[in-house]
N, C-alpha and C positions, 0 to 999 in steps of 0.2 A: 504494500500500500504506500509505503514511504517513497518507493521508486516511481510510482505512478504520479504521486503528488509533486515530486521533484521534476519529473518530465513535463507535467502540465505547467508548472511555474516557469520552467525554462522556455517552452514554446510561447507562453503568454508574454513573457518579457521580450522575446525575439520579435513578435508581431508588434508589440507596443513601440519598441525602439525603431523598427523599420518604418513605421507609419508616422513617426513624429514629424511635425511641420516646423521648419526653422523660420524664425521671424527676421526679416531684413527691412531696412528703411526703403520706402518707395522709390527714392531717388537712385537706388542701386539696381533698378529693374533691368537696365541694358548692359550691366557689367557682365563680362564673360565668366564662364565656369561657375554658374549658379547651381545650387543643390536641386535635387529632383522634387522635393516636397518643401515648398516655401510660401510664406505669406509676406507680401510686400506691403508693409503697414506704414501709414502716414504718421510715424512716430514724432516727426518734427513739425507737424500741423501745417504742412505746406499747402494742402488743399483748402484749408479753412478760409483763406482770404478770397477764394473764388465763390464760396457758397453764398447764395442770395439771388436777388433779382436785379438784372442789368438791362439798361434801355439805350437805344440809339434812335435819334430822329435827325434826318437831314433831307431837306426838300420833300419829296413825296415818299421817302423810305422811312418805315417805322419797323424796328426789330426789338423784341423783348425776349430775353432768355432767363430762365430760373435754373440755377445749378443747386443740386443737393449732393451731399456726400454719402456714399454707400460704403460700408466697411465689410471687409473679408468676403468679397465677391469671388466665387469660384470661377476660374478661367478654364477653358478647354484648349489645351495646347494642340496645335495643328499636327505636328510631326511625332509627338511622343505621348501616347495614351497612358503610359505608366507614370507620367509626371503629374503632380498635383500642385496647382498654383492658385493662390488667393491673392487678391489685391484690393486696396482701397481705391475708389474711383469717383469721379464726378459723373452725375447723370443730369442731362439738361432737357428741359421742356421749353419750346419756344413758339412764338408767333411772328409772322412777317406780313406787313401791309404795304401796298404800293398805291399811292394817291388815295388813301383812305379805304381801299378795297382789300379785304383779306385774301392773301395768296396762300399762306400756310398757317395752320393752327395745329401744332404738335404739342398741345398742353395736356391732353388727356391720355396719350399713349406713351409707353416707355421708349425713350429716345435711343437708348443704347443697345441696338442690335449689333453695334460696332463698339470698339474700344473707346471709352470716353476718358482718356487722359493718361499721359505718361510724361515723366520728366526726361529730358534729354540734356545734352551738354549746355545748350544755350537757352533753355526755358521750358515751359509747360505746354504740351501739345494735346490737341484732341483730334480725332478723326470725325469729320462732319459730312453729312449727306443730306440733301434736300429730298422731300418726298417726290415720288414719281408714280404716275398711273400705269407705267409699264411694269408687268410682272417680272421682267428681267432686271429692273432697277437701272441705275445710272452707270455709265461706263467711267465717269469721273467722280472721284471722292475729293473732299477738301481736307487738307492737312493744315489745321489752324494753330497758329502760335498765339497763345494768350499771354499778354504782358500786363502784369498788375502794377498799378501806381496809386499812391495815396499822397495827394498834394493839398496841404492845408485842410485836411479832413474830408476832402472830396475823393472818393474811391472811383477809379476807372480801370477798365481793362482794354488794352488794344487787341483787336481781333484782326489778325493778318492771315488770310487764307491763300494757300498755294494749291492749285489743282493737280491731282495725281491720277493718272489713268490706271485702271486695274482691269484685269481680265474677267469679264462677266461669264457666269456659268451657262448662260443661255443667250440666244440671239433672237431678235435684234435688241440690243440694250438701248436705253434712253440716251440720246445724243444731245439733248437740249442743254444749253448753258445754265449755270447757276443764276438764280434771280437775286438772291441776297447778296449785298455788296461784299466784295472780297476784303476790304480794309475799312474798319470802323473803330471808333472809340466809344465804348459803352460806359454809361455812368450807373453806379449802384443806386437803386431807389428804395 
């Protein structure tokens, strides 16, 4: 009986240790040689300054986005199904109007079918996509660099989008250009 108990304890310890998730700061996400089971946590509270509602108005353009922070979201790695990755991320809901007419209202559905945030060497980036009526989606995604600023208590984020082509899984993909401006300065409301 003692042998069975010892054997059970050994296997239980082995399973527990092999499934242990290592916690790392979110800004180390792109560093090489990461462990297989990791949680990229916002330990330095870098995402907190982006949380809230931000607004842009210029001429006929009106854009409002609300970011919330979600913690320990499980990611699905593309190449390695034996890897478990968790990360803290921003999720955004937005609306866009042009000349007073609503073009997009993505305030009730979950924005992040794509990655919503990662730190890179020169800032914080999100992957951005506009809605499409095409079931294949858009061929172009937006790689948006968010630049936070607080000047005399007025919080702003620069929104600078670069278009990135990606291979759609089906054809024909949506070829229409983005309607939301590529470069904006949004103010926290």
